[in-house]
N, C-alpha and C positions, 0 to 999 in steps of 0.2 A: 854797324851805323850809326850817326848820328843825326839829330835832324834839328835846322835852325831855318828860320821864316815860319812861311807860315804850315800851320799844320791838318792835316787832309780832315775834312769827321770820315772818310773812307775807313779811315784808320779805327775806327771803334762802335760797335755791335752791343748789344742785349739781342737777350733771344727769349723771347716768351714764351716757350716753352716750360721752360726753368722752373723753381718755385720761389728762389727769391727775389723779390722786389727788384724792381724796374729799377730807383734810383740808384740802388744797393752795384744791380750790375755795373749801372757806367760810371759810379764814383772805382769800383776795381779795374773797367774794364780803361779808366782815362788814368786811371796810378801805374798799371800792367806798362799801356804804351810809352806815358813818360819816361820809367825804370832802365824797360827793358832795350829803347830805342837811345837809350842817354838825351833825350830833345833837351838842347841848350837850353840854355836860359836867354829867354824876353821870345822866342819862339810863340806865334802865335794860333793860340787855340780860333777854332773856327768861333763863329758866332752866335748865341744861344738859339737866334731862330733858324741860322742854318743846321744845327747841328738837330735841333727836335724836328726840323723839317724829314732832314736826312734817316731817323732813325725813328722818326712815326711816336714823336713823343712828344709830350705838353711842354708846352718854354718854361712854365715854372720848374716842373718837373731838371728843368738839364741848368737852371739857373740856384735853385736851390742843392745842385750837386758841385755847379763852377763855388758857387760859396761855402760849401762846405771845403773846400777844398785849398782858397784859398786862407781859410781858420787851419789846416793842415800845415799849411806849407808849400803844395806842390802846387800853387797858381798866385800870379800879384792880379792887381784890375787896374786898372786906369778906368776915372771917367770917359775919356776920349779913344779910348786906343781897345779897349775890354778888357779881355782875359790874355792874359800870357803867361807863357811858364819862368816860376819862380826859379831868382837865384841861389833861392834856398833850397832845392831842391836834393832829397836824398839820393842821388845819381848812385846805381849798379855800378864800380868801378872797375872789378874786373873784364873782362872776356869771357865767356859761356867758353866749358871745354871742350871739344869732342870727345862723348863716349861713344860711337857710333863703330869702333871698331874692338874687331873680335879678341875679344877678353880671350887673355895666355893661359887660366888658370883653369884649372879642372874639376869645378866646383862640384858633380856630381863625386869625385872618389874624396874632396875635402867634407863634406855635406851628411850628414844625416836627412834622408828623405824622410819629410814629414807629411808631406803631400800623402801619400800614401795610407798612414793611419787610420783609423773607426775614429769617425764620424760622422756628427744628423749636421746634412746640410739643408738648408731651407735658401729657398730664390731669394734674391735683392725685392725683385718686383712682386711680393706678394698683396699687397698691398691694391695688383690690379688683377686678381683673380677676384669674381663673386664670392665664390664662397672658401674663403681661406679656412682650413679646419690646421692653422699652424698653433705647437706650442711654443710659450716663453713670449710673446709678441704684445705690448698693450693696446687699448683698445683708446683711442687719446681722449672721446665723449666721453668716458669713465674720471679724467682726472682733472683735479678744480683746480687751472689754467691763470685765477688769479688767487688763490689762494698762496701756490707756486710763484708767481711775478711778486708778490708781496713780498715773503721770504728774500727773493733773489735782492731784492730794494731792499733791504732790513742789512741784508749783506757786503752789500756796494756801498750802504753808508761811511760819510768819514771814521769815522770811532771802527768801524769794524776791520776798514780796508787797511788802517792806519797797522791796524794788528795779523790779515791777512798776506799783505804783501810781505811779510818778513821770510826771511826763510826758516822753517818749522824745524828745519835738521830731521830727527826720527818721530816727533811728538806727532799727532792726532791733534784734530781739532778735542777742546773738552767741550764744548758744545753737544758735539755729537756722543762720543764715548759717552761722555752722563746720563745721555737721555735709555743707548741702550744698558747701562749697569744700573741704571734705576726703574726700568719698564720694558725693553724688549726680553732682556734674558727672565728676569725676577717670571713673565709669563710664562716661562719654558721651565719652574723653579730650579734658573741656575743664580747662583750668587758670585757677583764676580764684583773683583774692585778694576778700578782704571788701568790701574799696573797688570791685570794680565788680560787684558782687550788692545787687540790690535784691526785699525781699518787698513782695510782692502783694496782696490781696484775688481772690486765683485769677488763672489764665489770661489774663481779659476783663479782667481790670485791667490784668496788664501790656502787651496788646495794646494798650486803648485811653491810656495812657501815650504804647507806642513810636510808633503813628501818628499820636498828637497830636503826637508833638516830628521826628518827620523828614518828614511831608504835604507836598508842596511845590506846588500849583497851576498849577507854569510843565513838571512832569515829572511821567511817566507810570507809573502806580502796576502791576503786574499782577499776576492769583493765580488760584489753577488754578478748572479747571470739568469735574464737578462740585466744588463746592469749600463749605467754613462759611461760610455768608453772611451773620458779623459781620462777616469782613476784609473787604466790599466794604462791607456799612453803613457797618463804620468812614471807611473811605475816603472815599466823599460828604457825612459832615456836616464832617470835615473840608477838602470842598474840592480832594481829588484825582482828577484825570479817572483811570476807572478802566478795564484793558483785561483781556478772560477768555479763558484760554488752554485750550483744550482739552489734557487731560492721555492720554499713550498708559499702554501697560504696564511702560515704565521709569520713571513719572514726567513733571515739567514737563519740555519738550524746551530748552532754550537757545537754538535757533535759530528761537524763532517767539517772539524777545525783538524789542521798534524798539530802535532806536537810541538812542530817547528816554527811553528806562524809565529813570524816578531809584527808585523802588521795588521789590521781587519781595518778596512772602506768600507763603510755601511750606511744606508740613509735609514736610516727604522723610521722614520714618522712617516714615510711617503716614499716605498725603491721610482726609482727610476729604472725602467719607465711604467711599471703595471701599478703604481698604486697601493700596493703591498703596506699595512699595519704593521710592525712587530708587533708582536702580543709583549703584554707585562712581562711576562715571564722569562720568555726567550729575552727580553731587556736580561733583565736578571743572571738567568744563565749564562749570557756572554759575558758580560762583569765579570760572572765567578773563571767560568772561565778564563779570563786575560788573565788576573792574578795567580792562577793553580800555571798554566804558561808564560808568565810576565812577558805578554805581549798589546801591544798598543792598542788606538783605534780612531780614526780619524771618521767626526759624525757629522755630514752634510745636513740640516736637519730644512730646508729647504719646504715654501709650501706649510709650512702649516699657520702661515697667516692669514690662509686662503681657506678653513675649517668652517664647515658652513654645516654639518651634516648632526657630529656630535665634537662634544671636546673633546683636543689634540690630547692624547698619550702623552703622560714624564717625558720631556726630555733622556738618550740614554745619558748626557751632563749632568742635567738634574741626579739621578741613583750612583755616581760612580766616588763612591769614598776612596778612591785611592788613587785616582789627578793620572790615570791612564787614558783621559778620555778628549781629545781636543774636539772640540766644536766648531763649524761653517756655516756662519749664516750671513746671508746677502739682504740687504733692499730694492735688488736689483728686478728680481719679480712680482713684490707687491706694488711696486712706483712703478719702473719702463727697466727697461731690461739698459736702453742707452746708458743709465745713470751714475754704473758702475761702482757702487757702493757696497765691499763686504764686511766681515767682520773673521777676524781668530778669537778664541776664547779659549785659554789654557793656566795651567801653571804657570806663574810668575817664573822662573829658571826660564822655561819655554817661549813664553810672548817675548821675553828679553833676545833673545838667540833668534826668534822669527823677525826683531823690528832690527835686529842688524842686520840680519838675510834680504831683509827688503830695502833696508839704506843701499847696498847696492848695487841695486836694480830701478830705485827708482822716488829713494829719503821720506818720501809719501804723497798721499788721494791729497787732486788736485785739495790743495785751502780753501778755497768759493766752496766747492761744491758740499766738501767736510760741511761747511756753515750753515750754507743753502737745506742741506738734507736736514739737517740740526736743526733750524728753527721749524724747517716742518711738520718735524715728528713734534719737539718740545711745546709748540701753538695749539695742539688738539686736531693738525688736519689730518695725518698721516691715520689717525683712527676712525674719523669724519668716512677717509678715503677706504679703509676696512667696509668700511658697514654697506659701503654704495659695491664698493667688488662682491661680495660675499651673497650681499641679495641677487645678484644681476649672472653671478655664477652658477646659487642655483637652481637659477629661471633655464639659465641656458644648457645646463644639465640635464637637466628637468626634459627641456623638448630634445634633445638630445639621444637620451634613450627611450621616448616614447617614439619617436624617429624610428630608429634602430630596431622597437618591435617589429617582428613579420619579413624584414629583414634577413636575409644570408649572412646576415655578419655576426658576432655575437661577443659582448662584451666579457673579457675576460680578467679584467683588473679596474678595479675603485678603489679610488683612497673610502677607508669605512667615515673620511670625515671631510670631504668636497677633496678639493685641488680645480687647477683649471682641464683636466684631459682622460681621456679614455682608452686603455686596453681594447686592440678589437683585434681579432681575425677570422679569414677572407673564409671563403669555404672551402675544401679538399682541393689539392688542386691550385690552388691558382694562388703564386708570388706577389706579395706585397708590391716590391720596386715594379712588375708589370700594368699593377691595377696605379699605384699613385700616376705610371706614364698615359694610364690609356684615356685620366681622369682627369688630364690640363686640360686638355683641346675643349672639356665639358665645362669650363673653369672650376674647378673644384682640388687643393691640393693637400692629399694626407702628410705621415709622416714614415717612409716603410721602416720597418723591426729591426732589419739588416744591422746594423754601428750597434746596437745593443748587447746582440751576442759576440759573445767568441768566437765561436765556430758557426755561423749561422747554417738554419737547415736549408738542402738546395733547394727545400719550397716554402719559403719563410711566409707565412699566411699571417704573421703581426704585422702591426702595425698602429699610429696613436694619431689619436683625433682630439687636437686641441679645440677646446671654445673659449680662450683666452681674448682672441681680435678677429670674429666672428661674430654679427649679433645675431639676436636672440630670430627676427624671423626668413634667418636665409638660413639657417640648420635643415628642416626640414626640404624642400629642393637641394639643401648639396644630400643630405641622403637619398634623396629620392631617387638623383641623378648613377651616385654611387649602387644603387641596390637595379636602376637599369643598364649599369656597364658590365657590369656582372651578371643577368639575368641571360644575356647574348651567350653564354656558356664560349665562350671566344677567349678567356685568361685563362682557359682549364690547360696546364699542360700536357700534354699526351691523350687531350683527348679528342 
């Protein structure tokens, strides 16, 4: 279908329930109509008054949108005729292909079923719940938006843009890498050259690259139990047999590792999800075992920036004299999860191959976001942000621990240095998935513990309470609703 003549105002719309500004919505609606309907050059647009009345907008808003689209080449204006479709509009000249026909490919037979993997599920509408004890989400009130915008403006300047617009091939942003080498890693006792650092799309991407290079089908991988489910899933998809080793209050015990161990994935500073900190003696024993049995380790050193109770312990990588530890770090937890900026640290030969593997997937993380992050770090905004984060998390943690006291809920895991969550157990007979379902109508979100266990118990009492995404003044009431829901006894299985 193509349009010529007068274009009806009924073809355009805006939705006041959406978060995008109305001016942006209208511009997107107009360009979509012009492209999808292949409107002919010269077709007249509704007058600004007519379209404003139809959509309930101000005439100024419509005029500004029209003028912007003139500048972009979609519309052209005439003093007497108003606005019309430009002769330079970039039409989509190919007809859309009907893809509704039934597929002749048996995709179930061709693909692995990744939807059934162990995974942590978070509702996308979690902000609509008044009491979201959800881990890993950011509180925008704690972030310095003005500083971030200033860094973005710098990165969009003419000097930086020319550099960032180039194809960097496999290289990373030097501003960001320099900060990591000079500031971030030394705080964890790690000395590394730029050739030993690789920027990734968050720690998840770093994990996938590291496992992809180190997985061996004839050796055994060891992961903590309970632990981060994607450790095991990454190993499974790369064909490496996996052993789940329970942790104790001192962390992973090196004595529990079998001689055929080839790779250990560990979170020594802050175990997932219990927050256990591996003792210094255990770390040294683990490194000694790696030398004896010739295995490698992947250290996920997340949340060390959130330390506010005591100084963090030395990273495993900082104690590694044999080059056996591959270190994973990320700014997504400390800044905001949508950032997706992480990094790998390892011996130069490993990073060289990791860079080659990454290049096969995405070449490099978006250069503009790397530069904005680099400026945010280098100009001191990051350190100021961490101070605010630690002070706020300390108060929220204290409020949560105080609120839980006297309830049927017990704290069974808490990082000595701080963090942003607590590992909690419900009373005997209460499964955390049942509790989570019962709490949703109360406006309370918790994270059931099932995905963290290789084989969850029949009744999994454990669950995680995050406090990065809930304000301090809502914590007590949220916990009160948990306790009230448990007091009925209706959730006790077999009761």
